[in-house]
N, C-alpha and C positions, 0 to 999 in steps of 0.2 A: 547737376545739370545747370548749364548757363541759361541766361534769359533767352539768348538766341535759340539754344537747343529746345527749350520748353515751348517757345512760340512756333518753331518749325514743326515740332511734333504735334502741337495743337492744330495747326493749319492742315497738316498732312492727314491727321485722323478725321478732322471735320469733313474733308473731301473724300474720306475712305480710300486714300492712296497708300500703296505700299512704299517702303523705302526704295525699292528698285524703281518704281514708277517716278518718284520724285528725283531720283538720281538721273534718270533719262532726261527729265525736264531740265535739270541743272547741268547736265553734261559731266556727271561724276558717277562713281559706283555706288551701289547700295551700302557698301561698307563705309564710304565717306559720309553718307547721310547718317548712318548709325553713329559714327564718331562725332558728327556735328551735334546730334541730338543728346549725346552723353557728355559733351563738352571736352572730349579728347582733342579735337581739332577745331579750327576755325576756317570758315570759307573765305575764298578770295573775292574780290569785287565782282568779277564776272558771274560767279555762282550766286552771290547775294542779289545781283541785278536780275538774273534769270528767275530766282525764287520770288522776289518781290513782284516782278511782272506777272508771273503765273498766278500767284495768290492775290494779286491786285492790292498789295499793301506797300507801305513805304519801307525803305531800307532802315530808316530810323525805328520803325515799329519792330521789324525783325530783330534788330540788335538791342532792343530794350531802351533806346533813347527817347522813345515817345510811346504813349499809350493810345494814340490815335492810329487805328489800324488801316484806314483807307487812304489811298493816295489822293492828293488834291489834283484836280484838273488844272491845266495851264491857265484857263480863264479865271478860275477861283484864285489862283496865286496872283495873277495880275490885279484882280479886284482888291485883294487883301493888301497889296503893295501900294495902292493909290490912297 
């Protein structure tokens, strides 16, 4: 299982969602979600974006590039940049 697959499964089960329900959120089949979770396939950018938006996490968190799971608000990013 990839880092993405593990995090997707963790987020999905935490919200008690089926693979089918997550597939509908992301615009893919439950089979695609199952393959993402097992690491057989990788999602495209539109699927990553839909999942990140639904679970309110960053794409970096979903893909294992960051351990900070929450998205930063636009105001917070601006403050950090100053």
